[in-house]
C-alpha positions in Angstrom: 108.5 163.9 109.8 105.3 165.6 109.0 106.4 166.1 105.4 107.2 162.3 105.2 103.6 161.4 106.2 102.1 164.0 104.0 104.0 162.6 101.1 102.9 159.0 101.8 99.3 160.1 102.6 98.7 163.4 100.8 95.8 165.6 101.9 94.6 165.5 98.3 94.6 162.2 96.5 94.6 162.6 92.8 96.1 161.1 89.6 99.2 163.2 89.6 102.7 161.6 89.5 105.1 163.2 91.9 108.8 162.5 91.5 110.0 160.1 88.9 107.5 158.5 86.6 109.3 155.1 86.4 108.2 154.0 89.9 104.5 154.5 88.9 104.9 152.5 85.7 106.7 149.6 87.5 104.0 149.8 90.2 101.4 149.2 87.5 103.2 146.0 86.4 103.4 144.9 90.1 99.6 145.4 90.4 99.0 143.3 87.3 101.3 140.5 88.6 99.5 140.7 91.9 96.1 140.2 90.2 97.3 137.2 88.3 98.8 135.5 91.3 95.6 136.2 93.3 93.5 134.6 90.6 95.8 131.5 90.5 95.3 131.0 94.3 91.6 131.5 93.9 91.1 129.4 90.8 93.7 126.6 90.7 92.2 123.3 91.8 94.8 123.0 94.6 94.9 126.8 95.2 98.5 126.7 94.0 99.4 124.9 97.2 100.9 121.8 95.6 101.3 122.9 91.9 103.1 126.2 92.6 104.2 126.3 96.3 105.2 122.6 96.4 103.2 121.8 99.6 102.7 118.0 100.2 98.9 117.7 99.9 98.7 114.1 101.0 97.7 115.0 104.6 95.0 117.6 105.2 94.8 118.7 101.6 91.3 120.3 101.8 92.4 122.6 104.7 95.6 123.6 102.9 93.8 124.2 99.6 91.1 126.3 101.5 93.9 128.3 103.2 95.5 129.1 99.8 92.2 130.1 98.3 91.6 132.5 101.3 95.1 133.9 100.7 94.3 134.3 97.1 91.2 136.3 97.9 93.2 138.6 100.2 95.8 139.0 97.4 93.0 139.9 95.0 91.7 142.7 97.2 95.2 144.0 97.6 95.7 143.8 93.8 92.5 145.8 93.2 93.8 148.5 95.6 97.1 148.5 93.7 95.4 148.8 90.4 93.2 151.6 91.7 96.2 153.5 92.8 98.1 152.7 89.6 95.4 154.0 87.3 93.5 156.6 89.4 95.2 157.7 92.6 98.9 157.8 91.6 99.9 160.1 94.4 99.5 157.1 96.7 102.1 155.0 94.9 104.8 155.7 97.5 102.4 154.6 100.3 101.6 151.4 98.4 105.4 150.7 97.9 105.7 151.0 101.7 102.9 148.5 102.1 104.5 146.2 99.6 107.8 146.3 101.5 106.0 145.5 104.8 103.9 142.7 103.3 107.0 141.1 101.7 109.0 141.3 105.0 106.1 139.8 106.9 105.8 136.9 104.5 109.6 136.3 104.8 109.3 136.5 108.6 106.5 133.9 108.6 108.7 131.6 106.5 111.4 131.8 109.2 109.1 131.5 112.2 106.9 128.7 110.8 109.1 126.8 108.4 107.6 123.9 106.5 109.1 121.3 104.2 108.4 121.9 100.5 109.0 119.6 97.5 110.5 122.7 95.7 110.9 126.4 96.3 107.8 128.4 95.2 108.3 131.3 92.8 107.5 133.8 95.6 110.5 132.7 97.6 112.8 133.9 94.8 110.5 136.8 94.0 110.9 138.2 97.6 114.5 138.8 97.0 113.7 140.9 93.9 110.6 142.7 95.2 112.3 143.8 98.5 115.2 145.8 97.1 113.2 147.0 94.0 110.3 148.2 96.0 112.7 150.0 98.4 114.4 151.7 95.5 111.1 152.7 93.9 109.9 154.1 97.2 113.1 156.2 97.4 112.8 157.3 93.8 109.2 158.3 94.4 110.5 160.8 97.0 113.0 162.4 94.7 112.2 165.1 92.3 113.5 164.7 88.8 115.2 167.8 87.5 114.7 168.5 83.8 117.5 170.3 82.0 
């Protein structure tokens, strides 16, 4: 168990890649996508609430838009962390994949606990079913050592 935690949170954080390189490269792409989606929530006139997520803004629109802008700001902070890890502290990539798994599962849980009626399914609803297994696989690959012949 100690080895597991030392792998996720190594005593020395540096820019080395442990295990396969592919999880790190895919993680960089995830970080870029996270940055873009954060900026959409922050900068879109409706915060992405109606235009992307399909929320009916006819009642209480300012509060909904405000909430989406706040969510976008949180996503942007997370994206900066992802980008920092992707480009400077790559030994933390496995830990960030674990966080990505937890964050995705929590969003899916919120959708089941507090369902709302949408005019259409937002892209993230479909994306969750891609991000979940891919991030789990990348976490597993990050733990394995690639043998060169």
